[in-house]
C-alpha positions as CSV (number, residue, x, y, z in Angstrom):
1,M,-24.0,36.7,-56.4
2,F,-24.3,34.3,-59.3
3,K,-25.9,30.9,-58.7
4,R,-25.0,27.7,-60.4
5,P,-27.5,26.8,-63.1
6,S,-29.9,24.0,-62.0
7,F,-28.7,21.7,-64.9
8,L,-25.2,21.6,-63.3
9,S,-25.6,19.2,-60.4
10,K,-22.0,19.7,-59.2
11,P,-19.3,22.4,-59.4
12,L,-18.0,23.1,-62.9
13,S,-14.5,22.0,-62.1
14,M,-15.7,18.5,-61.2
15,Y,-16.9,17.8,-64.8
16,H,-13.4,18.0,-66.3
17,P,-10.0,19.1,-64.9
18,R,-9.6,21.6,-67.7
19,L,-12.6,23.5,-66.5
20,L,-10.8,24.4,-63.2
21,K,-9.3,27.6,-64.6
22,L,-12.7,28.7,-65.9
23,A,-14.3,27.9,-62.6
24,I,-11.7,30.0,-60.8
25,A,-12.0,32.9,-63.3
26,L,-15.8,32.9,-62.8
27,K,-15.5,32.9,-59.0
28,V,-13.0,35.8,-59.2
29,L,-15.2,37.8,-61.5
30,D,-18.2,37.2,-59.3
31,R,-16.3,38.5,-56.3
32,Q,-15.1,41.6,-58.2
33,I,-18.6,42.4,-59.4
34,E,-20.0,41.9,-55.9
35,Q,-17.3,44.2,-54.4
36,Y,-17.9,46.8,-57.1
37,L,-21.6,47.0,-56.5
38,D,-21.6,46.8,-52.7
39,K,-21.6,50.0,-50.5
40,Y,-18.6,49.2,-48.4
41,K,-15.6,51.5,-48.1
42,Y,-12.5,49.4,-48.3
43,A,-9.3,50.0,-46.4
44,Y,-6.3,50.5,-48.7
45,K,-4.2,53.4,-47.3
46,K,-0.9,52.6,-45.6
47,D,0.8,54.2,-42.7
48,Y,4.3,53.0,-41.8
49,N,4.5,55.0,-38.5
50,P,4.4,52.6,-35.6
51,F,1.4,52.7,-33.3
52,P,2.2,53.5,-29.6
53,Y,0.6,50.2,-28.4
54,R,0.6,46.6,-29.6
55,I,-2.8,45.0,-29.3
56,K,-2.0,41.5,-30.6
57,K,1.1,39.6,-31.5
58,H,1.0,36.2,-33.1
59,K,3.6,33.6,-34.0
60,S,3.0,30.6,-36.0
61,L,5.2,27.6,-36.9
62,L,5.8,27.9,-40.7
63,L,7.6,24.6,-41.4
64,K,5.5,21.5,-40.6
65,K,5.7,18.0,-41.9
66,L,2.2,17.2,-43.0
67,G,1.8,13.5,-43.6
68,S,3.4,12.5,-46.9
69,S,3.4,15.9,-48.5
70,D,6.6,17.3,-50.0
71,M,8.4,19.9,-47.9
72,Y,8.9,22.1,-51.0
73,L,5.2,23.0,-50.6
74,Q,6.1,24.4,-47.1
75,Y,9.0,26.4,-48.5
76,N,6.7,27.7,-51.3
77,K,4.2,28.8,-48.6
78,I,6.9,30.8,-46.8
79,D,7.9,32.5,-50.0
80,N,4.3,33.4,-50.8
81,L,3.7,34.7,-47.2
82,K,6.7,37.1,-47.6
83,I,5.0,38.6,-50.6
84,V,1.7,38.8,-48.8
85,V,3.3,40.5,-45.8
86,K,4.8,43.2,-48.0
87,S,1.4,43.9,-49.5
88,L,-0.5,44.0,-46.2
89,N,2.2,45.7,-44.0
90,G,1.1,49.2,-43.0
91,I,-2.6,48.9,-44.0
92,V,-4.7,50.9,-41.5
93,I,-8.3,50.0,-41.2
94,K,-10.2,53.1,-40.1
95,P,-13.7,53.1,-38.5
96,G,-16.3,52.4,-41.1
97,E,-13.8,50.7,-43.5
98,T,-13.8,47.1,-44.5
99,F,-10.7,45.0,-44.9
100,S,-10.5,42.9,-48.0
101,Y,-7.5,40.6,-48.4
102,F,-8.3,40.1,-52.1
103,K,-8.7,43.8,-52.9
104,I,-5.3,44.7,-51.3
105,L,-3.3,41.7,-52.5
106,G,-4.7,41.2,-56.0
107,K,-4.2,38.1,-58.0
108,P,-1.4,35.9,-56.9
109,T,0.5,35.2,-60.2
110,K,3.9,33.9,-61.1
111,R,4.6,37.3,-62.7
112,R,4.2,38.9,-59.3
113,G,6.6,36.4,-57.7
114,F,4.1,34.0,-56.2
115,N,5.1,30.4,-56.2
116,I,1.9,28.7,-57.5
117,T,3.2,25.2,-57.7
118,S,0.5,22.9,-56.5
119,P,0.2,19.1,-56.2
120,F,-3.3,19.5,-57.7
121,V,-2.5,21.6,-60.7
122,K,-0.2,20.1,-63.3
123,T,2.3,22.7,-64.6
124,T,4.6,22.3,-67.6
């Protein structure tokens, strides 16, 4: 929706690491404004009654050793996925509705239980 001003030749966060939070906040605000103004009807209602048929089943390996990365990141990922599954479980997408991961899940914050430790963001 919003375009980067022409005098900024690269993303805001690349000018200084402290601008990362501002860049993220601007991106989130842009997405929220876009979703508010669009004409889509978003799915949000839950139904915990099981459906009579399973259409798709998927299994994925959650713990993987990725190069020299620390395994604690893999465990953090699993903890975060547990929170996400609770939020998404039971969502029914009816005809004409749009699924929005961000609208249903909301902001992943420490306060909500998300483990936001990242090798790229220094936390104190």
